[in-house]
KEDRENLUM-632413 format. One line per 5 residues: number of its first residue (from 1); their letters; for each residue y, z, x of C-alpha. Coordinates in pm, 1 decimal. Layout:
% residues N
NUM) a) Y Z X; ...
% end
This chain:
% residues 62
1) mknsa) 9702.6 6818.8 10199.9; 9449.5 7095.9 10230.0; 9524.2 7435.9 10073.4; 9335.3 7706.2 10252.2; 9363.2 8082.8 10257.6
6) pqpke) 9592.9 8213.8 10531.1; 9429.7 8345.2 10844.5; 9448.6 8721.9 10907.4; 9734.3 8685.0 11157.3; 9928.6 8467.5 10915.2
11) srall) 9868.5 8713.3 10632.2; 10001.4 9002.3 10842.4; 10303.6 8800.0 10947.9; 10381.9 8707.2 10586.6; 10345.4 9068.9 10478.0
16) rfevi) 10579.4 9186.1 10753.3; 10829.3 8918.8 10653.7; 10814.8 9032.9 10290.1; 10873.4 9397.3 10385.7; 11163.2 9308.5 10614.8
21) chikt) 11323.8 9092.3 10345.3; 11290.3 9380.7 10099.3; 11456.1 9619.8 10343.9; 11737.3 9371.8 10411.0; 11795.4 9331.3 10037.1
26) lqqeg) 11825.3 9706.3 9996.2; 12071.3 9716.5 10287.5; 12282.9 9446.6 10126.6; 12312.4 9677.0 9824.4; 12489.1 9921.6 10055.5
31) rplae) 12208.3 10166.2 10126.7; 12166.9 10319.8 10473.7; 11884.5 10175.7 10683.0; 11686.0 10501.9 10688.0; 11690.0 10514.8 10308.2
36) cvraa) 11581.0 10150.1 10287.6; 11286.0 10210.9 10518.7; 11180.6 10521.1 10321.3; 11202.6 10323.0 9996.5; 10985.7 10046.5 10140.9
41) asrpw) 10734.1 10303.4 10265.1; 10708.0 10460.3 9920.1; 10563.3 10150.9 9753.4; 10236.8 9959.6 9798.7; 10243.2 9625.8 9979.0
46) pgeng) 10210.0 9348.4 9874.4; 10160.4 9466.0 9514.7; 10026.3 9740.1 9291.0; 9686.4 9748.6 9460.7; 9826.1 9702.9 9810.2
51) ryfaa) 9852.3 9933.7 10108.4; 10113.1 10194.7 10185.3; 10272.3 10195.7 10529.4; 10439.9 10489.5 10697.5; 10813.4 10464.6 10752.4
56) rtlet) 10745.5 10486.8 11126.9; 10521.2 10179.7 11106.2; 10785.4 9986.4 10915.8; 11044.2 10083.6 11177.0; 10835.7 9913.1 11445.6
61) ww) 10835.7 9593.6 11236.9; 11212.5 9598.8 11214.4
% end
């Protein structure tokens, strides 16, 4: 089986999936959706050196 780097579309889709899963986890802790989206927007994605996304952008992914 060949391991290759994900294509740009696949990378974006995986990033969106990660953000959505993070938001859902925060919701399961009992937080309101707006707070969850703001929390996700306040951190870099996918890691320390990642990009920040506006809450409005994350809302469109939801």
